[in-house]
Backbone as a printed PyTorch tensor [residue, N CA C, xyz], in Angstrom:
tensor([[[ 89.5410,  15.1930, -79.4900],
         [ 89.7350,  13.6720, -79.8370],
         [ 90.8210,  12.8930, -79.2760]],

        [[ 90.3720,  11.6350, -78.8430],
         [ 91.3560,  10.9150, -78.1790],
         [ 91.8040,   9.8110, -79.0000]],

        [[ 93.2100,   9.6800, -78.9370],
         [ 93.7160,   8.4160, -79.7090],
         [ 94.1590,   7.4010, -78.8590]],

        [[ 94.1440,   6.3400, -79.7050],
         [ 94.4570,   5.1150, -78.7450],
         [ 95.8830,   4.8970, -79.1700]],

        [[ 96.8330,   4.6270, -77.9590],
         [ 98.1480,   4.6370, -78.1310],
         [ 98.5260,   3.1170, -77.5990]],

        [[ 98.5430,   1.9710, -78.0740],
         [ 98.9200,   0.8150, -77.4720],
         [100.3400,   0.8000, -76.8810]],

        [[101.1680,   1.6860, -77.0460],
         [102.6540,   1.6330, -76.5200],
         [102.6780,   2.4570, -75.5700]],

        [[101.6140,   3.2450, -75.1570],
         [101.9310,   4.2080, -73.8860],
         [101.9290,   3.5020, -72.7650]],

        [[101.5680,   2.2050, -72.2300],
         [101.8100,   1.7360, -70.8180],
         [103.1270,   1.1850, -70.8910]],

        [[103.8260,   0.5050, -72.2770],
         [105.2270,   0.2300, -72.4300],
         [106.2540,   1.1080, -72.1980]],

        [[105.6880,   2.2670, -72.9630],
         [106.6390,   3.5350, -72.6370],
         [106.8360,   4.0170, -71.1030]],

        [[105.5810,   3.8660, -70.5020],
         [105.6840,   4.4630, -69.1350],
         [106.7770,   3.5390, -68.1690]],

        [[106.5630,   2.0670, -68.6070],
         [107.3430,   1.2660, -67.7400],
         [108.5950,   1.3220, -68.1930]],

        [[109.0180,   1.6490, -69.2330],
         [110.5140,   1.8220, -69.7790],
         [111.0860,   3.0920, -69.1680]],

        [[110.3540,   4.0260, -69.1410],
         [110.8050,   5.3610, -68.3110],
         [111.1510,   5.0270, -66.8270]],

        [[110.1340,   4.5120, -66.2170],
         [110.1390,   4.0830, -64.7700],
         [111.5310,   3.1430, -64.5450]],

        [[111.6850,   2.2620, -65.5780],
         [112.8170,   1.4280, -65.1220],
         [114.2430,   1.8970, -65.7750]],

        [[114.0560,   2.8530, -66.4940],
         [115.4260,   3.7220, -67.0740],
         [115.8920,   4.8970, -65.9510]],

        [[115.0670,   4.8180, -64.8750],
         [115.4730,   6.0190, -63.7550],
         [114.6430,   7.3140, -63.9990]],

        [[113.5230,   7.1740, -64.5950],
         [112.9180,   8.5270, -64.4380],
         [111.5990,   8.3830, -63.5870]],

        [[111.8990,   9.2310, -62.4840],
         [111.0090,   8.9750, -61.3830],
         [109.3480,   9.3790, -61.6660]],

        [[108.6710,   8.3980, -60.9560],
         [107.1760,   8.6270, -61.0520],
         [106.7480,  10.0120, -61.3700]],

        [[105.5750,  10.1510, -62.3050],
         [105.1580,  11.5730, -62.1660],
         [106.0790,  12.7520, -62.6820]],

        [[106.9560,  12.0560, -63.3270],
         [107.9880,  13.3280, -63.8540],
         [107.7470,  13.1370, -65.3970]],

        [[106.7940,  12.3860, -66.0550],
         [106.7990,  12.0890, -67.4850],
         [106.8460,  13.5290, -68.2230]],

        [[106.3650,  14.6370, -67.4960],
         [106.1020,  15.9150, -68.2030],
         [107.4160,  16.8670, -67.8320]],

        [[108.5180,  16.4480, -67.1130],
         [109.8500,  16.8730, -67.0600],
         [110.4970,  16.9160, -68.5240]],

        [[111.3060,  18.1800, -68.9390],
         [111.9030,  18.2570, -69.7940],
         [113.3170,  17.4210, -70.2340]],

        [[113.3000,  16.6000, -70.9170],
         [114.7820,  15.8180, -70.9470],
         [116.0750,  16.6190, -71.5330]],

        [[116.0550,  17.4310, -72.1180],
         [117.0860,  17.8270, -72.9830],
         [116.8040,  19.3080, -73.3580]],

        [[117.5010,  20.3600, -73.7920],
         [117.5430,  21.3310, -74.1920],
         [118.1760,  21.5930, -75.5920]],

        [[117.4290,  21.2060, -76.8690],
         [118.0510,  21.2320, -78.1980],
         [119.0120,  22.5660, -78.4710]],

        [[120.2090,  22.1880, -78.9350],
         [121.0060,  23.2230, -79.3390],
         [121.6910,  22.8510, -80.6030]],

        [[122.1530,  23.9310, -81.0900],
         [122.8910,  24.1780, -82.4570],
         [124.3740,  24.8180, -81.8100]],

        [[125.7240,  24.4110, -82.2270],
         [126.6400,  25.2150, -82.1500],
         [127.8560,  25.1510, -83.1380]],

        [[128.2440,  26.3110, -83.5020],
         [129.0300,  26.2880, -84.7380],
         [129.7680,  27.3530, -84.2070]],

        [[131.2600,  27.3590, -85.2430],
         [132.1720,  28.6170, -85.4970],
         [131.8690,  29.4500, -86.4420]],

        [[132.1060,  30.9820, -86.1890],
         [132.0360,  31.6590, -87.0610],
         [132.9500,  32.6070, -86.8810]],

        [[133.9760,  32.7800, -87.8190],
         [135.1910,  33.7130, -87.6310],
         [135.8530,  33.4550, -86.3170]],

        [[135.8090,  34.3590, -85.5360],
         [136.5260,  34.5730, -84.1500],
         [135.8270,  34.1350, -83.2580]],

        [[134.6680,  33.5840, -83.3890],
         [133.7360,  33.2640, -82.2370],
         [133.0290,  31.9640, -82.3300]],

        [[132.5120,  31.3230, -81.2310],
         [131.4970,  30.1070, -81.3100],
         [130.0320,  31.0820, -81.3080]],

        [[128.9800,  30.2440, -81.8900],
         [127.7950,  30.5760, -81.5560],
         [126.9590,  29.4760, -81.1160]],

        [[126.3260,  29.5480, -80.1290],
         [125.1930,  28.2850, -79.5140],
         [123.5890,  29.0690, -79.5290]],

        [[122.7370,  28.0760, -80.3850],
         [121.2980,  28.4310, -80.2580],
         [120.7880,  27.5800, -79.6420]],

        [[119.8420,  27.8500, -78.4040],
         [119.3210,  26.8320, -77.7260],
         [117.7230,  27.1470, -77.9100]],

        [[116.9600,  26.0190, -78.1010],
         [115.7970,  26.2970, -78.2060],
         [114.9430,  26.0260, -76.9770]],

        [[114.3140,  27.0260, -76.5980],
         [113.5120,  27.3980, -75.2030],
         [112.0920,  27.9930, -75.5430]],

        [[111.1850,  27.6410, -76.3930],
         [110.0430,  28.1030, -76.4630],
         [109.0760,  28.2640, -75.1200]],

        [[108.7310,  29.3530, -75.0620],
         [107.8230,  29.6610, -73.9860],
         [108.1410,  29.8480, -72.8760]],

        [[109.6770,  29.8930, -72.6100],
         [110.1270,  30.1520, -71.2770],
         [110.0950,  31.5650, -70.9360]],

        [[110.0890,  31.7300, -69.5320],
         [109.7940,  33.1680, -69.2670],
         [111.3870,  33.8520, -69.4170]],

        [[111.6250,  34.7700, -70.0960],
         [112.8130,  35.5400, -70.1790],
         [113.5700,  35.9960, -68.6190]],

        [[112.7650,  36.1680, -67.9900],
         [113.4320,  36.3620, -66.7240],
         [113.9270,  35.0850, -66.0280]],

        [[113.5620,  33.8860, -66.1550],
         [114.2120,  32.6570, -65.5760],
         [115.1240,  32.1960, -66.5800]],

        [[115.7210,  32.8020, -67.7310],
         [116.8260,  32.3310, -68.3850],
         [118.3560,  32.8880, -67.5230]],

        [[119.0910,  31.5880, -67.0950],
         [120.4260,  32.2490, -66.6510],
         [121.4520,  31.3880, -67.3300]],

        [[122.5990,  32.1930, -67.6460],
         [123.6840,  31.4640, -68.5160],
         [124.9370,  32.1400, -67.3790]],

        [[125.5250,  30.9190, -67.1310],
         [126.8330,  31.4540, -66.0850],
         [127.9140,  30.4630, -66.5370]],

        [[129.1190,  30.7420, -66.3160],
         [130.4690,  30.2120, -66.3920],
         [131.1230,  29.9790, -65.3330]],

        [[131.5270,  28.6800, -64.9580],
         [131.9950,  28.3870, -63.7920],
         [133.2710,  27.1570, -63.9480]],

        [[134.6640,  27.4410, -63.9620],
         [135.4810,  26.6020, -63.8900],
         [135.6610,  25.8700, -65.0690]],

        [[135.2640,  26.5050, -66.4410],
         [135.2410,  25.9270, -67.3820],
         [134.3040,  25.2300, -68.1080]],

        [[133.1620,  25.5610, -67.2810],
         [131.7760,  24.9040, -67.9180],
         [130.9160,  26.1390, -67.7320]],

        [[130.1330,  26.0530, -68.7900],
         [129.1240,  27.0470, -69.5250],
         [127.8310,  26.0500, -68.8900]],

        [[127.1570,  26.8380, -68.3860],
         [125.7590,  26.2810, -67.8910],
         [124.5990,  27.1810, -68.2420]],

        [[123.4710,  26.6670, -69.0600],
         [122.3740,  27.1590, -69.2930],
         [121.2430,  26.7260, -68.5530]],

        [[120.2980,  27.7880, -67.9550],
         [119.3750,  27.2690, -67.0970],
         [117.9870,  28.1380, -67.3960]],

        [[116.8220,  27.5700, -67.3940],
         [115.5430,  28.4290, -67.5060],
         [114.1200,  27.4470, -67.2040]],

        [[113.4470,  28.1860, -67.1720],
         [112.1260,  27.4950, -66.6710],
         [110.7330,  28.0720, -67.3200]],

        [[110.2670,  26.7960, -67.4170],
         [108.8470,  26.9710, -68.1550],
         [107.8870,  26.7790, -67.0810]],

        [[106.9670,  27.6470, -66.8340],
         [105.7190,  27.3440, -65.6490],
         [104.4850,  26.8840, -66.2270]],

        [[104.2620,  25.5200, -65.4290],
         [103.2550,  24.9480, -65.7280],
         [101.8530,  25.6450, -66.0660]],

        [[101.1870,  25.3450, -66.7920],
         [ 99.7830,  26.1890, -67.0510],
         [ 98.8660,  25.8550, -65.8620]],

        [[ 98.1710,  27.0020, -65.6110],
         [ 97.5300,  27.1240, -64.0840],
         [ 95.9140,  27.1410, -64.6840]],

        [[ 95.4240,  26.8550, -65.5330],
         [ 94.1310,  26.6580, -65.8820],
         [ 93.0890,  25.6560, -64.7400]],

        [[ 92.4070,  26.4540, -64.0150],
         [ 91.7630,  25.5950, -63.3310],
         [ 90.1880,  25.1380, -64.0650]],

        [[ 89.8600,  23.9810, -63.7130],
         [ 88.6440,  23.5010, -64.1120],
         [ 88.2540,  23.3430, -65.6160]],

        [[ 89.2990,  22.9510, -66.1670],
         [ 89.4620,  22.4640, -67.5830],
         [ 89.7900,  21.0850, -67.6730]],

        [[ 89.3090,  20.2240, -68.6810],
         [ 89.7070,  18.8180, -68.9140],
         [ 90.6670,  18.9330, -70.0700]],

        [[ 91.8520,  18.3620, -69.4440],
         [ 92.9940,  18.4220, -70.5290],
         [ 92.5680,  17.3240, -71.7610]],

        [[ 92.7720,  17.4390, -72.8140],
         [ 92.5800,  16.6930, -73.9420],
         [ 94.0220,  15.9260, -74.3650]],

        [[ 95.0210,  16.7350, -74.3600],
         [ 96.2950,  16.4010, -74.5130],
         [ 97.1090,  17.6710, -73.9310]],

        [[ 98.5220,  17.3880, -73.1220],
         [ 99.2580,  17.9100, -72.6820],
         [100.7160,  17.4950, -72.9190]],

        [[100.9940,  18.0020, -73.9010],
         [102.5680,  17.3090, -74.5480],
         [103.5180,  18.5070, -74.2840]],

        [[103.2720,  19.8740, -73.8420],
         [104.2860,  20.6300, -73.5840],
         [105.1540,  20.6040, -72.3240]],

        [[106.2750,  20.4770, -72.1440],
         [107.0030,  20.3260, -70.8940],
         [107.0930,  21.6630, -70.1280]],

        [[107.0610,  21.4760, -68.7690],
         [106.9500,  22.5680, -67.9960],
         [108.1920,  21.8700, -66.8720]],

        [[108.5220,  22.9310, -66.3870],
         [109.7290,  22.8270, -65.3680],
         [111.0540,  23.2640, -65.7590]],

        [[112.0840,  22.9970, -65.0210],
         [113.3520,  23.4660, -65.3580],
         [114.1820,  22.6710, -66.4180]],

        [[114.7680,  23.6280, -67.1200],
         [115.8080,  23.2020, -68.1740],
         [117.0080,  23.4770, -67.8380]],

        [[117.8720,  22.6480, -68.1300],
         [119.3150,  22.7280, -67.8580],
         [120.3800,  22.1330, -68.9100]],

        [[121.4930,  23.0000, -69.2160],
         [122.2900,  22.2570, -70.1130],
         [123.9040,  22.7110, -69.7340]],

        [[124.6910,  21.8860, -69.6540],
         [126.0350,  22.2830, -69.3910],
         [127.0970,  21.7110, -70.6970]],

        [[127.7340,  22.8210, -71.1120],
         [128.8750,  22.7060, -71.6970],
         [129.9960,  22.8320, -71.5040]],

        [[130.9830,  21.9590, -71.5890],
         [132.4810,  22.1850, -71.2080],
         [133.1300,  22.8550, -72.2550]],

        [[134.0450,  24.2170, -71.7730],
         [134.5020,  25.0390, -72.4670],
         [136.0600,  24.6530, -72.3970]],

        [[136.6540,  24.8830, -73.6700],
         [138.3320,  24.7170, -73.6990],
         [138.8650,  25.8500, -73.1480]],

        [[140.3620,  25.5480, -73.2250],
         [140.9500,  26.8890, -72.8840],
         [140.9580,  28.0910, -73.9400]],

        [[140.8550,  27.9640, -74.8860],
         [140.6210,  28.6320, -76.1490],
         [139.6800,  29.7640, -76.3460]],

        [[139.0740,  29.8760, -75.3060],
         [137.7040,  30.7830, -75.3960],
         [138.0700,  31.8490, -74.4310]],

        [[137.3720,  33.0220, -74.4290],
         [137.5110,  34.0090, -73.5590],
         [136.0240,  34.2890, -72.8290]],

        [[136.2360,  33.6030, -71.6730],
         [135.0210,  33.2840, -70.8540],
         [134.6590,  34.6160, -70.4180]],

        [[135.5370,  35.7050, -69.9850],
         [135.0210,  37.0120, -69.7290],
         [133.9630,  37.8320, -70.7320]],

        [[134.2120,  37.5200, -72.0010],
         [133.5140,  38.2280, -72.9000],
         [132.4660,  37.3580, -73.5400]],

        [[131.7960,  36.2160, -72.9310],
         [130.8570,  35.6280, -73.5110],
         [129.4100,  36.5390, -73.2800]],

        [[128.5170,  36.3540, -74.0010],
         [127.1730,  37.2110, -74.4180],
         [126.3630,  36.3650, -74.5250]],

        [[125.0690,  36.8390, -74.2290],
         [123.8040,  36.2420, -74.5420],
         [122.7460,  37.0050, -74.5050]],

        [[121.8180,  36.5520, -75.6900],
         [120.5420,  37.3610, -75.7710],
         [119.4210,  36.3300, -75.9060]],

        [[118.0110,  36.6620, -75.3910],
         [117.1150,  35.5510, -75.8720],
         [116.0100,  36.4530, -76.5090]],

        [[115.3020,  35.7710, -77.8090],
         [114.6180,  36.2700, -78.3890],
         [113.6050,  35.3530, -79.2470]],

        [[112.4010,  35.4270, -79.2740],
         [111.8040,  34.4260, -80.0770],
         [111.8420,  33.2240, -79.6110]],

        [[111.9000,  32.7140, -78.1320],
         [112.2310,  31.3170, -77.9600],
         [113.4770,  30.5690, -78.1630]],

        [[114.2730,  31.4990, -78.3410],
         [115.8070,  31.0530, -78.8710],
         [116.7770,  31.7150, -78.1840]],

        [[117.4820,  30.8480, -76.9920],
         [118.5420,  31.4760, -76.5250],
         [120.0320,  31.5550, -77.3700]],

        [[120.5270,  32.5440, -77.5830],
         [121.9320,  32.7190, -78.4010],
         [122.8510,  32.9990, -77.7950]],

        [[124.0710,  32.3680, -77.4700],
         [125.3310,  32.7090, -76.5810],
         [126.1850,  32.7720, -77.5540]],

        [[127.0910,  33.6930, -77.4990],
         [128.4470,  34.1020, -78.2030],
         [129.4000,  33.9110, -77.3340]],

        [[130.5330,  33.1990, -77.8670],
         [131.6380,  32.5980, -77.1970],
         [132.7730,  32.9630, -77.7340]],

        [[133.3860,  34.1510, -77.5680],
         [134.4650,  34.6430, -78.3990],
         [135.9980,  33.5910, -78.2290]],

        [[136.5250,  33.5740, -79.0190],
         [137.8560,  32.8910, -78.9350],
         [138.8610,  33.5560, -78.5390]],

        [[139.5480,  33.4220, -77.6320],
         [140.8410,  33.8950, -76.8430],
         [141.8160,  34.6040, -77.5510]],

        [[142.3590,  35.6400, -77.6060],
         [143.5320,  36.0150, -78.5030],
         [144.4100,  35.0090, -78.7960]],

        [[144.7590,  34.3890, -77.5500],
         [145.9240,  33.9270, -77.5620],
         [145.7440,  32.3980, -78.5230]],

        [[144.5720,  32.1920, -78.5290],
         [144.1670,  31.0120, -79.6010],
         [143.7130,  31.2590, -80.8730]],

        [[143.9200,  32.6130, -81.3790],
         [143.5580,  32.8660, -82.4630],
         [144.8290,  32.5250, -83.6600]],

        [[144.6870,  32.4590, -84.7210],
         [145.9720,  32.1410, -85.9240],
         [146.9450,  33.3120, -85.7640]],

        [[148.0840,  33.3380, -85.5950],
         [149.0180,  34.8440, -86.0550],
         [150.0970,  34.3220, -87.1170]],

        [[150.7100,  35.2750, -87.3790],
         [151.8920,  35.1570, -88.3710],
         [153.1290,  35.3310, -87.3900]],

        [[153.9170,  34.3070, -87.8840],
         [155.3390,  34.5000, -86.8200],
         [156.2020,  34.8240, -87.7540]],

        [[156.8650,  35.9050, -87.1720],
         [158.3280,  36.2840, -88.1260],
         [159.2580,  35.3770, -88.2140]],

        [[159.7500,  35.0240, -89.2860],
         [160.9070,  34.2340, -89.3370],
         [162.5400,  35.0490, -89.7210]],

        [[163.3410,  35.1240, -88.7930],
         [164.4110,  35.9220, -88.9680],
         [165.3360,  35.1360, -90.0250]],

        [[166.2530,  36.0250, -90.5530],
         [167.0450,  35.5830, -91.7100],
         [168.2790,  34.9280, -90.8030]],

        [[168.6310,  33.9360, -91.4980],
         [170.1560,  33.2130, -90.9660],
         [170.8530,  34.0300, -91.3490]],

        [[171.1610,  34.7580, -92.1210],
         [172.3260,  35.7540, -92.5190],
         [172.6840,  36.8160, -91.6610]],

        [[171.6360,  37.1240, -90.7410],
         [171.9060,  38.3090, -90.0630],
         [172.9840,  37.9200, -88.8340]],

        [[173.9270,  38.9380, -88.5900],
         [174.9760,  38.6740, -87.6100],
         [174.6280,  38.3610, -86.4140]],

        [[175.0450,  37.2790, -85.8690],
         [174.6910,  37.0730, -84.2160],
         [175.6270,  37.7180, -83.2030]],

        [[175.0850,  38.1690, -82.1670],
         [175.6740,  38.9280, -81.0900],
         [176.0340,  37.9380, -80.1960]],

        [[177.5150,  38.1680, -79.4770],
         [177.9540,  37.2200, -78.7820],
         [178.1490,  37.8860, -77.4270]],

        [[177.5340,  37.0430, -76.5290],
         [177.7470,  37.6900, -74.8900],
         [178.5060,  36.7400, -74.2440]],

        [[179.8020,  37.2050, -73.6220],
         [181.1050,  36.5400, -72.9510],
         [180.7270,  36.7880, -71.3690]],

        [[181.1730,  36.0080, -70.7700],
         [180.8350,  35.5860, -69.3340],
         [182.3720,  36.3780, -68.6580]],

        [[181.9590,  37.0480, -67.7650],
         [183.2580,  37.5870, -66.9960],
         [183.0360,  38.7740, -66.1880]],

        [[183.9460,  39.6060, -65.7100],
         [183.5850,  40.7080, -65.1600],
         [183.5840,  41.7190, -66.1700]],

        [[182.9020,  42.5900, -65.8930],
         [182.8850,  44.0630, -66.7420],
         [183.7130,  45.5290, -66.2700]],

        [[184.7800,  45.1260, -65.5610],
         [185.7560,  46.1710, -64.8230],
         [186.6640,  46.4520, -66.0900]]])
């Protein structure tokens, strides 16, 4: 079934004017994600449906978390497409990490089209209790001079 879309041509022109190169209307624009704090770590969930698990790459470099993945284009030959709205190509998203995370302990899993990244909070950034010394304790004095 074909649908009439009077705004299709206007949308195409707008994409070209806004810098999208010709022929890349099927390139993914973004990787939708959720990010939240749970106890002593952050959790990032990114939607990557249909992505080959072997193409998923998570890396940290100089305080930047980079997520990459690739979805291959369908290779059906001899078919007449009625609708083709699923993006194919490379996905990438970068997130700036603060100094308060432990980049060495970041872990990731990919399950059912969702990439989950766990970002632990560094020990130095966790809240801690500071002991307060009593003001009535006797103070020691150190005198300068020779010890002969």
